[in-house]
C-alpha positions, 0 to 999 in steps of 0.5 A, a space after each residue: 871838068 863839069 862833073 868835077 864841079 858838080 862833084 864839089 858843089 855843096 861842101 865848097 860852097 857852104 865852106 866858102 860861105 861860113 866866113 863870108 855871111 853870118 846866115 846860112 845859104 838859102 841856096 847853091 848855084 849847080 849849073 850856069 849856062 850862058 851869061 849870069 849875074 848876081 847882085 849881093 843884098 845891100 850891094 850896088 854892083 853885079 858880078 858874074 854868076 859862077 857854079 857853086 855860089 852861095 845865094 842869100 836872102 835879098 840877093 838878085 839874079 839875072 840871066 841874058 839871053 839863051 842863059 839858064 841857072 839852076 839852084 839847089 834849095 835846102 827843101 831839096 828842090 832844084 829851081 831853074 831860071 831861064 833866059 832873060 829873068 831878073 829874080 830876088 832871091 826870098 827865104 826859103 819857107 817850111 810850113 813845118 821841120 822836115 827831114 829836108 831842113 835837117 839834112 840842110 842843117 846838118 850839113 851846114 854845121 858839118 861844113 863849119 867844122 870840117 872845114 874850120 881853121 882848127 880843122 885844117 891846121 890839124 891836116 897841114 900838120 898831118 903826115 901819110 902814114 903807113 898804109 899796110 895795116 898790123 896783120 896780126 891785128 884784127 880791126 872790126 869795120 862795120 857796123 863799129 860803134 853805130 846805129 844800123 838801118 839794116 836789121 840783118 846787118 853786114 858785118 865786115 872785119 879786117 883779115 889776120 895772117 895765118 887765121 884759121 877762121 873767125 869766131 862771130 859772136 853777137 850779144 846784148 850790151 847790157 845783160 852780157 848775154 849771147 844771142 847768136 855765134 858762128 864760125 866763117 872763113 872769110 872777112 864778112 858776113 851778113 846776119 842771117 834771116 834764121 838767126 834770132 831777130 835783132 830788135 830795134 833800139 836795143 844796143 848789140 855787142 859783136 865780136 870777132 875772134 881770129 882762130 888760130 892767132 892769140 889775142 887777135 880779136 875785137 868787139 864793137 856795139 851797134 843798134 837797129 833803128 826803129 822801122 819807121 824811122 829807117 823808112 824814113 831815113 830811106 826815103 830821103 836818101 832816095 829823094 836826094 839821090 833824084 835831086 843830086 847833081 851827081 853821086 858825090 854831091 849825093 854822098 856828102 848830103 845822105 852821109 850828113 843826114 845819116 851822121 845826124 842820126 848816129 848812122 856812122 857805119 852807113 854814112 861811111 860806106 856811101 862816102 867809101 863809094 863817092 871816093 872810088 867813084 871820084 877819088 881826087 875829090 876832098 870833100 868826101 875825105 874830109 868827112 870820112 876821116 871825121 866818121 872815122 874818128 867818131 866810131 875809133 878808127 883813128 889810124 884810118 882817119 889820120 890816113 885819109 885826111 892825108 890824102 884829102 890833103 894832097 888834092 886840096 891844090 887842084 880844087 883850089 885852082 878850079 875856083 874853090 877857096 876855103 874861107 878859113 885858110 884866107 
């Protein structure tokens, strides 16, 4: 139960906060042991402090004997409040813009759109589509219309029935020039080290054709990030992973950062790993559906939203109330 709650920590809290307060939270309660209370700014009464509550500047936290509270803040730090403490929450100060601030701001914005009234209404109207993909249609899965961190990306596509192999081609988007081509039997391929080096910032088109199956082919674009930017993002992801209470919470923050930098395929990969680990949590599913739409995988998005809808009732039964549905 506790790990489930931790998994919901960031997404659930910010969704509630959208409607309840105009300002963004300066912290999120990620753990409560013992008894603790919170008094909201401008209010004269105390209420029980619970996991997933947002905290705002001017709020006051109070812990009893043997209590412990952990607060996640937008600078990436987890702060601990011990027993018999009373602390007033102050605004989070940052001497300069940082990737931590970018992660937090981007994530708040993503939650506002993901759990808006319009988004949830669309989910309610959705019906689970046929999960069986067209076996005669080839679909490029990754990287798909996305920037990538790795200068040797892993190409992935769907299997086509009766295909005798797959011809993979990489070329320049603006020159129509073929850079590299190969034929493989499987449905994935790492861009090899001995192939022509992919230039950062340059937009490429990659295409896969199913050999022996007429019209079974598809193209998509990708671009490799500048090495310095990719290095900064990787460092931030490492720090997020160290501080996150669990992998699902990490995946939500990491996907938000990657999405803000245009690295949609890398964000999709992280969210898919989180869903595999916690298949009954709707937050990664909602975010993944949004990313599927962004890269043009609309049928995948529809199916993911329908699956996420099935677990909303479970999440609410654990105390999650999405403000947009009130």
